[in-house]
N, C-alpha and C positions, 0 to 999 in steps of 0.2 A: 771479670770475676764471676764465677758461677757458684750456685749452691745446689747440693743434692741432699735428699733426705730419704730415710726409709719410711715404711708405711705406718707411722705413728699418728696419733690424733694431732690436730692443729695446736691444741693447748699445750700438749706435751712437747711437740716439736718446737714451737716458738720459744718456749722457755729454755729449751736446750740449745737451740741455735744461737740465742743471744750470748751464751757462755762458751760454746764450743765451735761455732762457725759451721763450715761445711761438713756434712755427714754423708758417707758413701751409701748409695742405695744398695739394699740387700734383697736376696730372694733367689728363686730357682732360675736356671738359665736354660733357654731353648732357642734355637735359631729360627724355627718356623712355627706359625700358629696352627695348631691342630686340635682336634677334639679327642680326648681320651676318656676312659671310664670314669675318671675323677673330675672331668671338666676340661675347659680350654687350657692350652699351654702356649707359651710364646713370649717374645720380648716386645715391649713398647718403649720408645724413646720420645720424651717430651722436653721441649725447650720453651723459653719465653718469659712472660711477665712475672715480676716478683709479686705483683698484686694478686694475680690469679693463682700463683704458686700454692698458697695454703689451701685453696679450694681444690686444686688438683691433688694435693697430698691427701685431703680428706676423702675425695672420691676414690683414690687408689686404695686407701685403707678399707673402705666399704666394699669395693669390688673384689679385692683379694681376700677379704675376710680377716685381715690383720687387726682391724678395729671393729670386728663384728659386735662386740659387747656394747659398743656405743650406739649402734644403729639397729635396734630390734625390728624395724620395719623392712630391713634388707633380708630377704629370704636366703636360705642355704643354697637354693638353686641359682641365685644371682651371684654367688661368690665363687671366685676362680683363683684359688691359692697358687696354682702353677703358672700364672701369668706374672712375669717380672716387669715392673714398670719403673723406669728411671726418669726422674724429673730434675731438670736443670733450671735454676733461676738466672736467666741471662739478660733480662729486660726484653720488652716486646720487640724492639728494633734489633737488638743484638741477636735474639733468637731467629727472627726472620732472615737476617742478612748472613749470619755465620753458621747456621745449622739447618733450619727448615727449608729455605729456598735453595740450598745447596744439595738437598736430598738426604741429609744426614739424620733427620728426626722425623717421626711420624705425625706429631702434633706440634703446633706452636700456640702457646697461650698469649693473649694480648689484651691490654687494657685500653686499646683504641683500635679502630679498624685498620686493616692492612693498607699501606699506601700504594699509590700507582707505581712508584719506583720498585717497591718490594714485589708487587704483582709481576712486573716485567722481569725481575731477577728470577722469580719462581718459574715463570713461563719459559725462560731461556734454558732452564734445567728440567723442563717437562714435569714440573711440580704444580699441581692444581689445588690451591687451598679451598676448603669448604668452610665458610664462615658460620659458626654456631654461637648464639648468645647463651651464656650460662648463668648470668647473675647481673645485678646492678650494684654499683659501688658509690660511695660518697667520699670523694677526695677530701681529706681532713687536714686543716691547718692547725698546728699545735704550738703552744708556747709553754714556758716554764710555769709551774704552779704559783710562783711568787711574782708573776707579771701582772700586778694588780692595777696598772695604769689603764687597762682596758675597761675598767668599771664593772658594775654588777652583771652586765649582760655578756661580758667577755666577747665583745663584738668588734669586727673590723669590716670596713667597706671594701668592695671590689676595687675601687680606685686606690685606696691605701695599699692593698696587696699588690696591685700593679706597680705602684711607685716603689715599693720595697724591693720587688724582684726584677724590675726593668734595668737593663744595661744602660739605658739612656739617662735615667735619673740617679741610680746607684746611691741612695742615701747612706751616709756613714753611721749616723746615730738615730735613735728613735725620735728625738726631738726634730730631726730634719723632716720627718713625715708629719708630725703633729707637735706643735710647740709646747703642748701640755704634757707630752710624754718625756721620759728621762733623757738627759743628755749623756747617754751611754751607747757604746758601739753595738750595733745590731750584729748578732752572730747567726749565720744562716746555714741550714741543713736541708738537703733535698736529694732526690734521685738523680742519677746520671742522665746524660743525653740519650743513652740507649734505651731509656725507660719510656713506656707508654704513658706513665703518670706525668713525667716531665713534659711530653708532647701535649698532653691534654691540658695541663696547668698553663703552659705557655700560651696555647691557643685561646683558652677561655679567660685567663686572667691577664697575662702580660700583653697578649695581642699577636695576631698572625704576622704583622709587619714590624714588630718590635723584638729586639733580641733579649733573651733571658740573660741576666747577669751570670758571669762565670766565677766570680770570687766568692764561692760558697763551698761548704764541705759536702761533696757529692758521693753517693754510695748506692749500690744495688741492694744493700741489706737494710731494710726498713727499721730493724731494731737499732741500728747504729744512729738513725735519725732520732728515734725515741731517746736513746741514751744521751746524745749530744744536747738535746733540748732540756732533758731532765736535769742535766748537770750544769746548766748555765742560765742564770736568771734573765739574761738579755737575749736569749736565743729564740728563733722561730723556724719551723720546718713544715713540710707537708708530705703526706703519704696516703695510701689506701686506708679506708676506714677499719678494716679487719685488724691491722696492727695497732691502731689506736684503741680499739675495743678491748684489747688485752692489757692495756696500760693506762686505764682511766685514772688510776691513783697516782701515776707518775708525771703526767703532763695534762695540760688543759686544752681542750678543743675550742677553737674560736667559732662563734656564730658568724655567719656571713650576711652582710647587708648588701643585697643586689639592687637596692632602690625601693624595696617594699618592706623594709624592716629586717631585724636580726633573726636568722634561722639557724639553729644548731644542727650539726650533722647527726642524724639518727637513721635507723633502718626505716622508720615511718616517714620521715621527711624526704628521704631519698626515693622511697617507693611512690609517694604522692607527687613527686616532682617539685615540691615546695623548696627543697634545698638546691638553689641555683646560684651560680652556673656550674656547680661541681658534682652533680649527680651524673653518672655515666654508665653505659653498658660494658660488661666484661665478656670476652670471647675466648673460645678455643677454636683452632683451625686444624682439622685433620687433613692430611694430603689424600686426595681422592684415590690415588693408586694404592695407598696403604690400606684403604677400606676393603680391598679385595681379600684381605686376610681376616679370618673369622674372629680371632681374638681382639683385633684392633676395632673392627666394626662393632663388636659386642660391647667393648669398653665405651665407645662413643655413644651407643644407645643407652647404656647404663647411666652415663653422666647426664644425658638429657632427661631420661626418665626420672632421675632424682634431683633435677635442677629446681623442682618445685618443693623440695623437702625443707621445711623449716628447721628440722633437727640438724641436718648436715650443713645447709647453706647459711642459715641465720644463727642458730644457737651455737653450732660448733665453730663456724668460721667467722661470721660477722658481716655477711652481705645480704642483699635483698633477693629472695628466690624468684625465679621466673614465675609468671602466671601460667595457668593451665593452657591458655591460648598461645602464649609464647613457646611453651614446651612443645605443643603439637605442631606449630608452624616449623620449628627447628627440626623436630623428628621427621616431618614430611620431607624437608630439604635433605636431611641425612639419608633417609631411605632411598631417595632418588639418586644420590651420589653413590651409595653402596651398590645399587642396581647397575649404574653405569660402570662402576669399577669392575664388576664381575662379568661384564660382556666380553 
């Protein structure tokens, strides 16, 4: 299942997407990237992570000028309304396997690094991914607002999370995990196996050598996770922080105790590294060959140049912006790839 959206702000998009589902991308159409008197023109196709999806939508709105009023720091010279950018939310793995590594998209967004198997698939199709870090996320575990058995700290340990989500333990009720918790069935919501968020959560919480349980409501639409948990007192789910940040009144985010006390997911604790083990980098991967086209190279530059923007990345989307050092390191990598693509 994929999602597409037009160039609206993340706040407007997420509210609409919850009610209407997939929305077709709109804009001008052009088959080649060229410079015109009014700026660049051309098509850009993006697949991948549902977590990075709202950030990509925000960057598209700023780049094309569709959301210019929200971003006063984006100059008119940086806006290119004749570039048509289509974004599909397919999951990190689904994007790599089914779109990007087959040569069908120009970028793949990912909430975890590309795997060796995906690298091999890309290579077999002469697709060379360029890894660019665009933000930092805090994977957020949420429960119903009436789940008062967690106490005043709303805290859960890493071991308890591992037990809840492990296929080896598979507790049926909350009391199976903690005898002081309700003898009520646990209802679980989370991303699909095509999601980078699934991969990251499994590795960091469940364990590399332990299977993630499969008897849960899985979806690539994070708002469905929010809805499921909000509508059931005994539910638990996890997703990227940005979706939780838009629904703080509907669900409760659990603090995580990784052995050093309870830490709530926030932009500050993710940035400092205090929120462990669920702080993680977010990426976009342009194909090096695609960077030979001016409009694609310019969009990649724009994204990195504004990856330090608190307005776009933190305030509008809900992630931790890159540092200036991270921005420059990734820009240097990008410029090298653009130069190589143009040879």
